[in-house]
C-alpha positions as CSV (number, residue, x, y, z in Angstrom):
1,M,134.6,190.7,245.6
2,L,132.7,188.9,242.8
3,F,130.6,190.7,240.1
4,T,129.3,191.0,236.9
5,V,128.6,193.9,234.8
6,F,125.5,194.3,231.8
7,G,126.0,197.5,230.2
8,L,123.5,199.1,228.0
9,G,124.6,201.2,224.7
10,D,124.6,201.9,220.9
11,S,127.2,201.7,218.9
12,A,126.7,204.9,216.6
13,Y,127.9,207.2,219.6
14,E,131.1,207.4,219.5
15,R,131.4,206.1,223.4
16,F,130.0,202.8,223.5
17,C,129.2,201.7,226.3
18,W,132.2,204.2,228.2
19,A,130.2,203.6,231.5
20,S,130.0,199.9,231.8
21,K,133.6,199.1,230.5
22,K,135.1,202.1,232.8
23,L,133.0,200.4,235.7
24,V,134.6,197.1,234.7
25,R,138.2,197.9,234.3
26,R,138.0,199.8,237.4
27,L,137.1,196.9,239.7
28,L,139.4,194.5,237.9
29,S,142.2,197.2,239.0
30,L,140.7,196.9,242.9
31,G,140.9,193.2,242.6
32,A,137.2,192.1,242.1
33,K,136.8,189.2,239.9
34,L,134.3,188.4,237.4
35,F,132.3,185.5,238.3
36,V,130.3,185.8,234.4
37,E,131.9,187.6,231.5
38,A,130.5,191.4,231.5
39,C,128.4,192.1,228.8
40,H,128.2,195.3,226.5
41,A,124.5,195.5,224.4
42,D,124.2,197.0,221.5
43,E,120.8,198.8,220.7
44,Q,122.3,198.3,217.1
45,E,121.9,194.6,217.2
46,R,119.1,192.8,215.0
47,F,117.2,192.7,218.4
48,G,118.4,195.9,220.2
49,Y,119.7,194.5,224.0
50,E,117.6,191.5,224.2
51,T,120.4,190.0,221.5
52,A,122.8,189.9,224.1
53,L,120.9,189.8,227.3
54,M,119.1,186.6,226.7
55,P,122.1,184.4,226.7
56,W,124.0,186.5,229.1
57,M,121.0,185.6,231.6
58,E,121.4,182.3,230.9
59,K,124.7,181.9,232.0
60,L,124.1,184.3,235.0
61,F,121.2,181.7,236.3
62,E,123.3,179.0,235.8
63,S,126.5,180.7,237.9
64,L,124.1,181.7,240.4
65,Q,122.6,178.3,240.7
66,E,126.2,176.7,241.5
67,M,127.8,179.5,243.5
68,M,124.2,179.5,245.8
69,P,122.1,176.6,245.2
70,L,118.2,176.8,246.4
71,P,117.4,175.6,249.8
72,D,116.0,172.3,250.2
73,G,112.3,172.4,249.4
74,L,112.2,175.3,246.8
75,E,112.7,174.8,243.4
76,I,112.5,177.1,240.0
77,L,109.1,177.3,238.7
78,P,108.5,175.9,234.9
79,A,108.8,178.1,232.0
80,S,105.4,176.6,231.1
81,Q,103.6,177.9,234.3
82,I,102.0,181.5,234.0
83,P,102.8,183.7,236.9
84,A,100.0,186.0,238.8
85,P,98.8,189.3,236.9
86,R,100.5,192.4,238.4
87,A,97.2,193.9,238.3
88,G,93.6,193.5,239.3
89,L,90.6,195.6,237.4
90,T,87.2,196.3,239.3
91,F,84.6,197.5,236.9
92,V,82.7,200.9,238.7
93,K,79.6,202.1,237.2
94,D,78.8,204.7,239.3
95,E,82.4,206.6,239.5
96,N,83.0,209.5,236.5
97,P,86.9,208.5,234.8
98,R,89.1,211.0,234.7
99,P,91.3,211.2,231.9
100,L,95.1,209.9,233.4
101,L,98.3,211.9,233.9
102,P,101.5,210.4,233.3
103,V,104.2,212.1,234.8
104,E,108.3,211.4,233.9
105,P,111.0,211.9,237.1
106,V,112.8,215.4,237.3
107,T,110.1,217.0,235.1
108,K,108.0,219.8,236.0
109,Y,104.6,220.0,234.0
110,H,102.7,223.1,232.4
111,E,99.7,223.3,230.8
112,A,100.0,225.0,227.5
113,T,98.2,226.0,224.6
114,L,99.2,224.5,221.0
115,L,99.5,227.7,218.7
116,I,101.5,226.6,215.3
117,N,101.9,223.4,214.1
118,K,103.0,224.2,210.7
119,R,105.3,222.3,208.0
120,I,108.1,224.1,207.1
121,T,109.4,221.8,204.5
122,T,108.0,222.3,201.0
123,D,105.3,220.3,199.9
124,G,106.3,216.7,198.4
125,W,109.6,216.9,200.2
126,Y,110.7,213.5,201.4
127,Q,110.6,214.9,205.1
128,D,107.9,216.6,206.7
129,V,109.9,218.4,209.3
130,R,106.7,221.1,211.7
131,H,107.8,223.9,213.7
132,L,105.2,223.7,216.4
133,Q,105.0,226.7,218.7
134,F,103.1,226.5,222.8
135,H,102.2,229.6,224.7
136,F,102.1,229.2,228.3
137,E,100.4,231.9,230.2
138,D,102.5,231.5,233.5
139,S,105.9,232.8,233.8
140,V,107.6,229.5,232.4
141,T,111.9,229.7,232.2
142,W,113.9,227.1,230.8
143,N,117.9,227.0,229.8
144,P,118.9,226.2,226.2
145,G,119.5,222.4,225.7
146,D,116.5,221.8,228.1
147,I,114.2,219.2,227.2
148,A,110.3,219.1,226.3
149,V,108.9,216.1,227.7
150,L,105.7,214.7,225.5
151,H,103.2,212.4,226.4
152,P,101.8,210.7,223.2
153,H,98.7,209.2,222.6
154,T,98.1,206.3,220.3
155,H,95.6,207.0,217.5
156,P,91.9,206.3,217.5
157,D,91.8,204.0,215.0
158,D,93.9,202.1,216.2
159,V,92.5,201.7,219.5
160,Q,89.1,201.2,217.9
161,A,90.8,198.0,216.7
162,L,92.5,196.9,219.4
163,L,89.2,196.9,221.5
164,E,87.4,195.4,218.7
165,R,89.7,192.9,218.0
166,F,89.3,191.4,221.9
167,E,85.7,191.7,222.0
168,W,86.2,194.6,224.5
169,I,84.0,197.2,222.9
170,E,80.7,197.3,225.2
171,R,83.2,197.6,228.6
172,A,85.8,200.0,226.5
173,D,83.8,203.3,228.1
174,V,82.9,201.9,231.6
175,P,84.3,203.0,234.6
176,I,87.5,200.9,236.1
177,R,89.3,201.1,239.3
178,L,92.7,199.6,238.9
179,S,94.8,197.8,241.9
180,R,98.0,196.3,242.5
181,T,98.2,192.5,242.7
182,S,101.5,191.5,242.7
183,T,104.7,193.3,243.6
184,T,106.9,191.6,241.0
185,G,107.5,192.5,237.4
186,H,107.4,196.1,236.3
187,A,105.7,198.7,238.5
188,I,102.2,199.7,237.8
189,P,102.2,203.5,237.2
190,S,100.8,205.3,240.6
191,H,98.9,207.7,238.1
192,V,96.9,204.8,236.6
193,L,95.8,203.8,240.2
194,D,94.8,207.4,241.5
195,H,91.5,207.5,239.5
196,P,89.0,205.8,237.8
197,T,89.5,205.2,234.4
198,T,88.8,203.1,231.3
199,L,90.3,200.4,229.0
200,R,90.0,203.2,226.0
201,E,91.9,205.6,227.9
202,I,94.2,202.8,229.2
203,F,94.9,202.2,225.5
204,T,95.5,205.6,224.2
205,S,97.7,206.9,227.0
206,V,99.1,204.4,228.8
207,L,100.1,200.9,227.3
208,D,101.6,201.1,223.9
209,I,100.1,198.9,220.9
210,S,102.2,201.2,218.5
211,C,105.6,199.6,219.2
212,V,107.8,196.0,217.7
213,P,107.2,193.9,220.5
214,R,110.0,192.2,222.2
215,K,110.2,188.4,222.8
216,A,108.5,189.3,226.5
217,F,105.4,190.0,224.3
218,F,105.7,186.5,222.7
219,E,106.8,184.6,225.8
220,W,103.6,185.8,227.3
221,L,101.5,184.9,224.0
222,V,102.3,181.7,224.7
223,H,100.1,181.5,227.7
224,F,97.3,183.0,226.0
225,T,96.8,181.2,222.6
226,S,94.2,178.2,222.5
227,D,95.9,177.5,218.9
228,S,98.7,174.9,218.9
229,L,100.4,176.4,215.4
230,E,100.1,179.5,217.3
231,K,101.8,178.3,220.5
232,E,104.7,176.4,218.6
233,K,105.0,179.6,216.5
234,F,105.7,181.9,219.9
235,E,107.9,179.0,221.6
236,E,110.2,179.3,218.2
237,F,110.6,183.2,218.3
238,T,111.2,182.8,221.9
239,S,114.0,180.5,222.0
240,L,117.2,180.9,221.9
241,S,118.1,178.7,218.6
242,E,119.4,180.4,215.3
243,E,116.4,179.6,213.0
244,G,113.9,180.7,215.7
245,Q,116.1,184.1,216.1
246,D,115.8,184.5,212.1
247,D,112.1,184.0,212.4
248,L,111.4,186.6,214.5
249,Y,113.9,189.3,212.8
250,Q,111.8,188.9,209.8
251,Y,108.6,188.9,211.1
252,T,108.9,191.5,213.6
253,H,112.0,194.0,213.3
254,R,113.1,193.9,209.8
255,V,109.5,194.9,209.0
256,R,108.8,197.3,211.9
257,R,105.5,195.3,212.7
258,T,103.3,196.4,215.3
259,I,102.2,194.5,218.6
260,L,98.4,195.5,217.0
261,E,99.2,193.9,213.6
262,V,101.0,190.7,215.4
263,L,97.7,190.5,217.6
264,Q,95.6,190.8,214.4
265,D,97.7,188.1,212.8
266,F,97.6,185.3,215.8
267,R,93.8,185.5,215.7
268,H,93.4,182.6,218.4
269,V,95.0,184.7,220.9
270,S,92.9,186.3,223.9
271,I,94.7,187.8,226.7
272,P,92.6,188.3,229.6
273,L,91.7,191.8,231.3
274,E,93.8,191.4,234.7
275,Y,97.0,190.7,232.3
276,I,97.1,193.5,230.1
277,F,99.7,195.7,232.1
278,D,101.9,192.3,231.9
279,V,101.8,191.6,228.4
280,F,102.0,195.4,226.9
281,P,104.6,197.9,227.5
282,L,103.9,201.0,229.0
283,I,104.0,204.4,226.2
284,R,107.3,205.8,227.0
285,A,107.5,209.8,227.0
286,R,109.4,211.7,224.1
287,Q,112.0,214.3,224.7
288,F,112.5,217.3,222.6
289,S,115.1,219.7,222.3
290,I,113.4,222.9,223.0
291,A,114.2,225.3,219.8
292,S,113.6,228.6,221.4
293,S,114.8,230.5,224.5
294,S,112.3,231.5,227.2
295,R,114.0,234.8,227.4
296,Y,113.4,235.9,223.7
297,P,110.8,238.1,222.4
298,T,109.2,235.8,220.5
299,V,105.8,236.3,219.1
300,P,103.0,233.8,217.6
301,V,101.9,234.1,213.8
302,H,98.8,233.0,213.2
303,P,98.7,231.2,209.8
304,T,95.1,230.8,208.0
305,T,96.0,227.0,207.5
306,N,98.6,224.3,208.7
307,S,98.5,222.4,205.6
308,S,100.1,225.3,203.3
309,S,104.0,225.7,202.8
310,S,104.0,228.5,200.4
311,Q,106.8,230.5,200.3
312,Q,105.0,233.4,202.3
313,D,103.6,231.1,205.2
314,K,107.2,229.8,205.2
315,D,108.9,233.1,205.3
316,E,106.1,234.3,208.0
317,T,107.1,231.6,210.1
318,D,111.2,232.4,209.9
319,S,110.5,235.7,210.6
320,V,108.5,235.9,213.6
321,Q,110.6,237.8,216.4
322,N,111.7,240.9,218.1
323,G,107.9,241.4,219.6
324,Q,106.3,242.4,216.3
325,S,103.4,240.5,215.3
326,L,102.6,240.1,211.3
327,N,99.0,241.2,211.9
328,G,99.7,244.3,213.8
329,K,97.8,243.2,216.9
330,K,98.9,243.4,220.5
331,E,99.7,240.0,221.4
332,K,98.7,238.3,224.9
333,E,101.4,237.7,227.5
334,G,103.2,235.0,228.5
335,V,105.9,232.6,227.4
336,Y,106.3,230.6,224.0
337,L,108.1,227.2,223.2
338,D,109.0,226.7,220.0
339,L,109.7,223.0,218.8
340,C,111.6,221.5,215.5
341,V,110.1,217.9,214.9
342,A,110.5,215.8,212.0
343,I,107.6,213.6,211.6
344,V,108.7,209.8,211.6
345,T,107.5,208.3,208.3
346,Y,108.8,205.5,206.1
347,R,107.8,202.2,204.2
348,T,108.9,198.4,204.4
349,K,107.5,195.4,202.8
350,L,104.5,196.0,204.8
351,K,101.6,197.6,203.0
352,A,101.0,200.2,205.6
353,P,103.4,202.9,206.0
354,R,105.4,202.9,209.3
355,R,104.6,205.6,211.2
356,G,106.1,206.9,214.9
357,L,103.9,207.2,217.5
358,C,104.7,210.4,218.9
359,T,105.3,212.4,216.1
360,T,102.0,211.3,214.2
361,W,99.8,212.2,217.6
362,L,101.7,216.0,217.2
363,S,101.0,215.8,213.2
364,N,97.4,215.7,214.1
365,L,97.1,218.0,216.3
366,E,95.4,221.2,215.6
367,P,96.0,225.0,216.6
368,P,92.3,226.6,217.8
369,P,90.6,229.0,215.7
370,L,90.7,232.6,215.9
371,D,88.6,234.6,218.0
372,S,86.9,237.7,217.3
373,S,89.9,239.7,217.8
374,G,92.1,237.6,215.7
375,L,93.8,236.1,218.9
376,F,93.8,232.8,220.2
377,P,91.4,231.9,222.8
378,T,92.7,232.3,226.5
379,N,89.3,231.4,228.4
380,Q,89.4,227.6,228.4
381,E,88.9,225.6,231.5
382,T,90.3,222.4,232.0
383,N,89.9,222.0,235.8
384,G,93.6,220.8,236.2
385,D,92.7,217.2,235.3
386,T,93.1,216.9,231.4
387,S,96.1,216.3,229.3
388,E,94.3,217.8,226.2
389,K,91.1,220.1,225.9
390,Q,89.2,219.7,223.1
391,S,88.3,222.4,221.0
392,P,84.5,223.0,220.3
393,E,85.3,224.6,216.7
394,T,87.5,221.7,215.8
395,N,87.2,219.0,218.0
396,K,90.6,218.8,217.9
397,P,93.5,218.9,221.1
398,L,93.5,222.5,221.8
399,R,95.7,222.2,225.7
400,I,98.7,220.0,225.8
401,R,100.6,219.3,229.3
402,V,104.3,219.7,228.5
403,G,106.9,218.7,230.7
404,I,110.2,220.5,231.2
405,R,113.5,218.9,232.1
406,R,116.8,220.5,232.3
407,G,119.3,219.4,230.3
408,A,123.2,218.8,230.1
409,L,123.8,221.6,228.0
410,R,125.6,224.9,229.7
411,L,126.6,228.1,228.1
412,P,129.6,229.8,229.1
413,P,130.2,232.2,231.6
414,R,128.6,235.8,231.4
415,P,131.0,238.2,230.4
416,K,131.7,240.9,233.4
417,P,129.5,244.2,233.2
418,P,131.5,247.1,231.8
419,Q,133.6,249.4,234.5
420,S,131.1,252.2,233.1
421,S,127.8,252.9,234.4
422,L,126.8,254.4,230.6
423,K,125.7,252.0,228.4
424,G,125.3,253.1,224.7
425,D,122.6,255.2,223.5
426,V,119.0,255.9,224.7
427,I,116.6,255.8,222.0
428,A,112.5,256.2,222.7
429,G,113.4,255.4,226.5
430,V,114.8,252.4,225.5
431,Q,118.5,251.8,226.2
432,V,120.3,250.6,222.9
433,E,124.2,249.1,222.6
434,T,126.1,251.0,220.4
435,S,128.6,248.7,218.0
436,N,131.6,249.6,219.9
437,E,129.8,248.3,222.7
438,K,128.3,245.1,221.1
439,E,132.1,243.9,220.5
440,N,133.4,244.8,223.6
441,N,130.2,242.5,225.1
442,A,130.3,239.7,222.8
443,G,131.0,237.6,225.4
444,T,132.7,233.9,224.7
445,P,132.7,232.9,221.5
446,V,130.3,229.9,221.0
447,I,130.4,227.8,217.8
448,C,127.0,225.7,217.0
449,I,126.9,222.4,214.6
450,G,123.6,221.7,213.7
451,P,122.6,220.1,210.7
452,G,118.5,219.0,210.2
453,T,116.6,219.5,213.2
454,G,119.5,219.1,215.4
455,V,119.4,222.9,214.6
456,A,116.5,223.1,217.5
457,P,119.2,223.5,220.4
458,M,121.3,225.8,218.6
459,R,118.4,228.2,218.0
460,A,117.7,228.2,221.5
461,I,121.5,229.1,222.4
462,I,122.1,231.8,219.5
463,Q,118.3,233.2,220.9
464,E,119.6,233.2,224.5
465,R,123.1,234.7,223.5
466,I,121.3,237.6,221.8
467,T,119.0,238.5,224.6
468,R,122.3,238.6,226.5
469,G,124.3,241.1,224.5
470,E,126.8,238.2,223.2
471,T,126.8,238.5,219.7
472,D,130.2,236.5,218.9
473,N,127.6,233.4,217.4
474,T,128.8,231.4,214.9
475,L,126.1,228.9,213.2
476,Y,126.9,225.9,211.0
477,F,123.7,224.5,209.4
478,G,123.3,221.7,207.0
479,C,120.7,220.4,205.1
480,R,119.8,218.6,201.3
481,S,118.5,221.8,199.4
482,S,118.4,225.3,199.6
483,S,114.7,225.0,198.3
484,Q,113.3,222.6,200.5
485,D,114.7,222.2,203.9
486,Y,116.7,225.4,204.8
487,H,114.9,225.3,208.2
488,Y,114.7,229.1,209.7
489,A,116.5,230.9,207.0
490,R,114.6,233.9,207.4
491,E,115.6,234.1,211.2
492,W,119.3,233.3,210.5
493,E,120.0,236.3,208.1
494,A,118.0,238.3,210.2
495,H,120.6,237.8,212.4
496,A,123.3,238.2,210.9
497,Q,122.3,241.4,209.2
498,A,122.1,242.6,213.2
499,G,125.6,241.5,213.6
500,D,124.3,238.9,215.9
501,L,125.5,236.0,214.1
502,T,128.0,234.5,211.4
503,F,126.3,231.5,209.4
504,S,127.3,229.1,207.1
505,V,124.9,226.5,205.2
506,A,126.0,223.2,203.4
507,F,123.4,222.0,200.9
508,S,124.7,218.9,200.4
509,R,122.4,218.0,197.3
510,D,122.5,221.1,195.5
511,Q,126.1,220.3,193.8
512,P,125.9,219.7,190.4
513,E,126.1,216.2,189.2
514,G,129.1,214.2,189.7
515,E,130.4,217.0,192.4
516,R,131.2,215.9,195.6
517,K,128.5,216.9,198.1
518,V,129.2,219.3,200.9
519,Y,128.5,218.6,204.6
520,V,128.8,220.8,207.7
521,Q,132.2,219.3,208.2
522,D,133.4,220.3,205.0
523,L,132.6,224.1,205.8
524,I,134.6,223.8,209.1
525,E,137.5,222.7,207.1
526,R,137.2,225.4,204.8
527,D,137.0,227.9,207.8
528,S,140.1,226.0,209.5
529,A,141.8,229.1,210.2
530,R,138.6,230.9,211.7
531,I,137.8,228.1,213.8
532,W,141.3,227.6,215.1
533,E,141.2,231.5,216.0
534,L,137.8,231.1,217.7
535,V,138.6,228.0,219.3
536,G,142.4,227.8,220.2
537,K,143.0,231.5,220.8
538,R,139.8,232.6,221.8
539,N,138.5,229.9,223.9
540,A,135.2,229.4,221.8
541,W,132.8,226.8,223.2
542,V,131.6,224.4,220.6
543,Y,128.2,222.7,220.3
544,I,127.3,219.8,218.3
545,S,123.7,218.4,217.6
546,G,122.3,215.8,215.0
547,A,122.0,212.2,214.2
548,S,124.8,210.2,215.5
549,N,126.2,208.9,212.3
550,K,129.7,210.1,211.1
551,M,128.9,214.1,211.7
552,P,129.5,214.3,215.0
553,A,132.8,212.3,214.8
554,A,133.8,214.2,211.3
555,V,132.9,217.7,212.9
556,K,135.8,216.8,216.2
557,A,138.0,215.6,212.9
558,A,138.0,219.2,211.3
559,I,138.5,220.8,214.9
560,R,141.3,218.3,215.2
561,Q,142.8,219.3,211.7
562,A,142.6,223.1,212.5
563,A,144.7,222.2,215.6
564,I,147.2,220.9,213.4
565,T,147.2,222.7,210.3
566,E,146.5,226.5,212.1
567,G,147.8,225.8,215.7
568,G,150.9,224.1,214.9
569,L,150.1,221.4,217.1
570,S,151.1,217.6,216.3
571,E,148.4,215.1,216.0
572,S,148.6,213.4,218.8
573,E,148.6,217.4,220.7
574,A,145.4,218.3,218.7
575,D,143.4,214.8,219.8
576,T,144.8,215.5,223.7
577,Y,143.3,219.3,223.0
578,V,139.9,218.2,221.6
579,G,139.7,215.7,224.4
580,K,140.2,218.5,227.5
581,M,137.9,220.7,225.3
582,E,135.4,217.6,225.7
583,W,136.5,217.0,229.5
584,E,136.2,221.1,230.4
585,G,132.8,220.8,228.6
586,R,133.5,223.3,226.2
587,L,132.5,220.8,223.6
588,F,129.3,219.5,223.9
589,E,127.4,217.0,221.7
590,E,123.6,216.4,221.8
591,C,123.2,213.3,219.2
592,W,120.6,210.8,218.5
593,S,120.5,207.7,216.3
């Protein structure tokens, strides 16, 4: 058997291309032979996976032509020949366009009302982190570690700029029907073919003009420019020459120049409408760790403004729990889903700041106004075909489609119920556990390590465990400042006072000048005796969430050190022990680069 493998990975993660490397080793051990050297692409390279893909594909095609020559009469199409378009567009003035509803596999969608979109870092802090809360009127459930799937929209100003650039304004809102004209290349999403739509809607919710273009984008532009100098530049960008690669990197990736900005630079490019699904990439759905439990008795707060980040507003957001509304009014029934999202914005050498497509869209969403009772309205109609419903008072999105997808995280099995049928005291008709019973039903210990927005799934775990009566919960949170970005501070303190949580916080920038910065892994090293008591003697489960930089590896190193210093294990035994924890699912990572 002859084979080759191209693996996709990111060296920011500890097990870089683990699956593709294991597949290669296994096939070789069974006697298979590589006809082209296996390649394990690294998203950390200058052009991501494309850095390795293009050279590897050249070798692949050369080998395939040698092994399986084309039959007589067939030849490889020259690069100068433009392929046929994948889509056909027909303007249909007598039909009513409908908003497009994208879908993701293994994802169940629900309609939600945005209740809270609040900054929880202080004004002026370098990072804008938002607490968002959505309300579902139906009985939606999810498990800790599950994922919220959102489909962002491109900013209307950017869409308008693109339509003006190609002089499509007059036809931007005329209904159109799309059809497949070719089966080659990437498939056109089925939801785009189902209903009449408009060019404005397509560039708002389907085709991405805000991302950094890949080489394939410039390969198409070669065919659509009328200027010889532009064509020469595009050919240079798409070549494998070192000079061409450097020029492309400096022009696009280094400064994070977007597709829209590229098209505004190269004014002689004219893209035929039938080729838009070939030239432009699709907008990807964004996934966020859900920051709440669907079983936890959460009630929304109604802040008077979203822009305020006063201490009072921060405290109100942090202290929403236990079914108690701050305004004293009875809240509407349903389920509440929370997200904790960092708004992506940064600067490069370009004049305009760089902004994340999805987080920019989220940051601009405004909750609806209060009704006369002080509650959010519940009688907005959506007819089942809109991803967003405009509020007449604010002209801002009111209804949002939120998808929920199963995550990989699992909680420890629930403890067996006590033998006695008597469960504590009954107060005002409600069964309440006594302190002794809380200790008996504490469940398998869990240790949650979640610095920054990595605390989102940890918050869901802790809330879920509390609703189950499992109180042996430990949290290690990390941030820069106790006064600037200490997310959900009052909530952790309230859980600790109730005996449901033990927590420690590393404020990495609060130390006096000249002293060593403190991170979550330092707190774990400090608490090595307690860590080994939980992990080594009581089989605690450990959850790590956050950026996939040095933190995850440093946390696992701190656990290994606890096994050595407190458990008496050798270095090799400690490595084996932590590896076994991962294999058994007792140590779980949810990290991102």
